N, C-alpha and C positions, 0 to 999 in steps of 0.2 A: 286261326283265321287271320291273315295279315291285314293290317290297316291299309297298307300301301300296295299299289299294283306292281311296282318294281322299285329297284334301288335308285332309279333316276329321280324319283320324287323327293328324295331326302339328300341329294347332293348339296354340297355347300354352294351358295350363290356364285362364288368365284369359279368353282369347278364347272358349273353349268354354263356360265358366260364364256369361259374359255372353250368349252366344247362347241357351243353355238358359233362363236366367232371363227373357230377352226373350220367348221363345216361351211360357213358362209361363202368364202371365195370359191370353193369347189362347186357349190350350188349355182353361183352366178356364172361361172365358166360353163357349167353344164347347160344352163338355160340359154346362154349365147350360142352354144353348139347344137343343141337338140331342139330348140324352139325357134322357128323362123321369126315369130313375133318379137321375142326378146333379143334375137340377133339384131333386129332393127332398133328396138327401144333402147338397148344398151350398147349400141354401136360406139366404138371408141373407148369403152370402159375397160380399164385394166383390172380384171377380176382378182388377180393376185394381190392387189392393193386394197381391196375392200375387206379389211380385217377388224373393223371396229364399227360401233353404232354411228359414230360421227361420219365415217366414210360411207356407210350405208345411207345416211340421211342426205347425201349429195346426189343419190340416184333419183330418177323420176318416179313419181307415183303413177301406177296404172289403175284407173278406177273402172268400176263395173261397166259404165256406159261406153268406155273406150274398148273394153273387151268385146262388148256387143257390137260396136261399130266395125271392129276388125273381123268379127265372125260374119257379119252381114256382107261386108265388102268382099271377103274372100271365100264365101260359102261354096261357090262352084268348084274351087280348087281344094279347099280344106274347111270342113264344117266347124273346126275348132279355132279358126282364125289364126292358125300358126302357133297357138299357145301350148298345145299338147305335144309331148315328146313321144307319144304312142300313136300307132296307126291301128286301123281295124285288124283284127286277127287274134292270134293266141295270147298276145300281151294285154289285150283289152277285153274284159269280161262283159261290160255293159256301157251303153251311152244313155245319158239322162238329158232331159230338157226342162229347164227352169223358165219361168215367165220372162219373155223378152223377144224371141226365144233364144236362150243361151244354152249351148250344148256342153255337157261335162263328161269326161271319160272316167271310167272306173278301171283301175289296173288289177292285176292278179295277186298283188302282195297281200299277205295275211293282215287283217285289220287295216285295210287300205285307208279308211277315213279316220283311224286312230280313236275310235269311240270306246274301245274296251276300258280305257282308263276312267272315263266318266261313268260308265256302267258299274265298274267296280266300286267307285267312290259312292255310288248311290246304294250300295249294299248287296248287289247281286254277286253270286259266287258260282263256281263251276258245279255242274250237276243240276242246276235249277232250270225250270221252264219259265220263259218270259213271254208275255202276251204283248206283241208289237203292233200297235195301232197307227204307226206312221204309214203314209201312203207308199204303195209299192208300184205305182204307175207314174210315168213321166219324170217326177222328181226323185232325187236319190235318197230321201229321208229314210224310207223303209229299209233299203239296202245298207245304208250307213249304220243303222242300229243293229241290223241282223248280223253283218260281218263282224262288228265289234263283239256282239254276244257270243258268236261262234268262237272267236279268238279267246274269249274268257272261259269257254267250255260249257256254255249254256245252250239249251235247246230253245228254239223259237217257234211260237205259233204266229203265222203271218196274218194277223187280224185285219190290217188295213183300216180303212175308214168306213163309216156307215153301218147299216144293219145292226142297230143297237141291241135288239132283243137277241140276235144270234151271238153277239159279242158276250152278252151276259151268260147265255147258255154255255158257250165254250169255256168261259172262266169257271163256271160252276162245276162243269164236268171234268175239265182238264186240271183244275186246281193249280194255276201258275203261281210262282212266288211273287210276281209283281207285274207291273205294266210299264210300257214305254210308249210315249206318244205325246200329243198336245195335252196340256192340263184341262182345257175346256172339254175335250172329248172324254177324258177320264171322269170328269164330274157328271157328264151326261150318262155314262155307263153306270156309275154308282147310283145316281138318281133313278135310272130305269130299273136297276136291280131291286131297289127299295120298293118301287111301284109294283114290281112283279112278285114281291115277297121272296126273293132269292138271296140267300146269304153268300157272300164272297169272302170267307174268313182267311183264305190263303194269300189274298192280295194285300200284302203289308208294306210294299215299297213301290216307288215309281221314279223313273227318270223322265222328266218332261222337258220339252223345248219347242221352238217354233212360234212361240207367242209369250206375252207377259205372264209371269207367275207371281202375283202379288202375295204378300204375307197373309192376307185374309184368306186366300184360297189354299195356301199351304196349311194354315190352321184348320180350315174346313176339312181337308183330307185327314189331318192328324186326329181330329175328333172322331173320325171313322176308322181309325187304326191304320192309316196309310201314311208312311213317311215319304214325302215327295221331295225330290232334288231336281235342280235344273242344270242344263248345260247350254253353252253358246257355241254353235257350229254354223257353217255356211256350206252351200252346195259346191262352192269353188274350192274351199280350203279344208273341209272336214272340221274336226274338233279344234276349237280355239281356247276354251276355258270351261271349267266345270265346278260345281258346288260340292262342298264337303260337309261333314257332320258339324263343323264349327259354325256354319250358317253366316260366315263373314265374307261376303264377296265371292268371286270365282277365281280359282287358281288356274294359271295359264298351263296349257298343254306343253309337253316336253319337246314336241316336234315342230314348233313354230317360233319365229322371232317377231315379237310384237313391239310396235311403236305407236305412240299416240301423238297425232300431229294436229296443228291448227287447221280447222276445216277450210278447204279451198287451197291448201298449200301442202308442202311436204315437210314443213318445219316442225320438229318435235316440240311439244309444250313442256313446261316444268312439271315435275312429278306432283300429282294431285290435281292438276288442272284438267278440265274436261276437254276432250278433243276427239278426232276421228281415229278409229283403230285401223292401222296399216299393218299388214301381215306379210312376212316372207316365209313361205313354207319350204320345208326340206324335202318335200315330195318330188322325187326325180321324174315321175311320170307326168306331172302337171306342175312344172316349176315356176310358180307365180312369185315374182320378186317385187316387193313393195306394192302389194295389192290393196287398194283402198276399199274397205268394206262398206263405207258410207254410214257406219254405225258409230255412235258416240259412247265413250266410256272414260274412266279415269283410273289411275293407279291408286291402290290403297296402301298406306304405309305399313311396314312390319310384315311378319310372316304368319302363315296360317297356324292357329293353335293346334291343329292335328299333327304338326310336325313336318308337313310338306313345305319345302323351302322356296318354291318358285314364286314369282311375283303374283300378286292378286289384283284383279280389277273389280270395279263396282258392279259390273254387269251392264246390260243394255240400258242406255240413257237417252235414246232418241236417235234421230237421223241427222247426218252431217250435211246432207244436201239441202241447203236453205235458200236455193235460188228462188227469187220472187220477181213478179212483174210489177213495175212501177211506171205509171203513165205510158203504158204500152211497150216499155223496154224491160228486158230481163236484166236483173242485177244478180251477179254471182258472188259467192263468198271469196273466190279468188281475186275479184276486183277490189274488195275491201282490203285484202292482204296486200295487194299491189300498192294501194294508197298508203297503207301504214308503213310499208318497207321504205318509202321515200323519206321518211322522217324518223331519224334515230331517237328523237325525243318521245315518240309515241310508243308506249309499252304494250297496250292492247287497244283494239278498236271494235266497235259494234255499231252497225247501222240499224236504226230504228225507223221503220216505215209506219206512219200513222195516218189518221184522217179517215174519211168515209170514201166509199167507192167514187172514182172520178175526181177526187180531191186529195190525191196522195201528197204526203209531206215526208221528206227524208231528213233525219238528223243523225250525223255521225258523231257518236260519243267516243272520245279517246281518253285513255288514261295517260296522264303526263304530269310532270312537275313544273313544266314551263307554262307560264301564264301570259306571255307576251302576245299582244293582239295580232301581230304579224303572222304567227303560226296558224291561227284560225283562218286567216285570209288565204294562206298558202294551201291549207287543207281543203278549203272550199274550192279553190281553183283545181286541185287534183281530183276532187269528186267530179267536177264538171268534165274534166279531160278524160277520165277513165270510164265513167258511166254514161256520159253524154246527158246527164241530168243535173239539175241544181239541187244542192242540199246544204243545210245548215250544219254548223260544227258546235259541239258542246264539249268543253274540256273539263275532265273530272280528275280527282286525286287517284293515285294508284291504289288498287284494291277495291275500287267502287263498283266496277261492273260485275254482274253475277257470274259465278263459275259454273255455267251450264252448257258450255260449248257453242253457244249461239254467236255467230258472226253477223247474221241478219235476223232481226226480230220483226216479224210482221204483226204489228199491233193495231191494224186497221179494223174497223167495224164493218161487218158484212150484213148487218140486219136490214 
């Protein structure tokens, strides 16, 4: 029984990077040709020149709200807002709807969402039955996991959500090898089984996603004989990263190019610093280039002890969209980045909004080695110009600000 899903997981980092960078210009050229949205977004870009991460970082980031806006604006002509390279018919098996409403296509390619790798890492193997309790209606989660399980050679019971007693009954009678779904629903099922006096001895492993999976809950499952692993995926991109038996962060999938950027910008942060996950997928059916997930994470140093050589991230660390309203005006992370860019002396910046309701106060904290009073005045003027609001400036030594990905901290009291 192989530890690895395929040989891609143990490539040398140099070999993997070369492969991704060789595929990148082809994917960008394809997106420009097959996706009307990216034909517009990437107009004037020479795809053949985008062969490095530095070149990729020069392209615009498309965030989820922009995808939604394009879909809503062009819905009469194209429900996918011009992002999909597929049309209804033989090449598209399903259409899903995520909150927004955002529509996502599912193509016919085997393991379309690339979930088999995560399912394998969670311990599932060909010939096993999996109880899949992700939703099968509207959102793609149920299909994402089912198609991955099929690619792995597993049979799936489509449990979906709700009907807890029937879920317990099905598990007891069908004897699945494990569960896939949200961790909270698995806990509900296990507790209901105990309440009913029904043993579920075959359920010894689980792949969970869709919500936080704290160590305390992981240990709760382990005490009941269930080894739970998590993965990080989205309805737009499919699998992004997955947990291994090492329990040290999440290993990146082999079919995506991942950047971590400063929230509100497209600028990559130094390794280890928290920022927004921006993904370029190699999916030719839905060729999203520099797609901002809105989720925060950070790169972990070193390689996975299991022998997988891809980069690891810490997992989900919060949301990057920290837009907040101050004195009736919205302040965006991008505005703070705009202010910081004007001053080479500023290494990092963080806006702290404090005070009680109707008495907002803004302080821009900046990491800098310069202490001249003139810089503070210039920064103050820039705050006023960019945000249309007055704010104070606090200069602090480099390394002072927390490494949590926050560009705007709302510290107000709402009591």
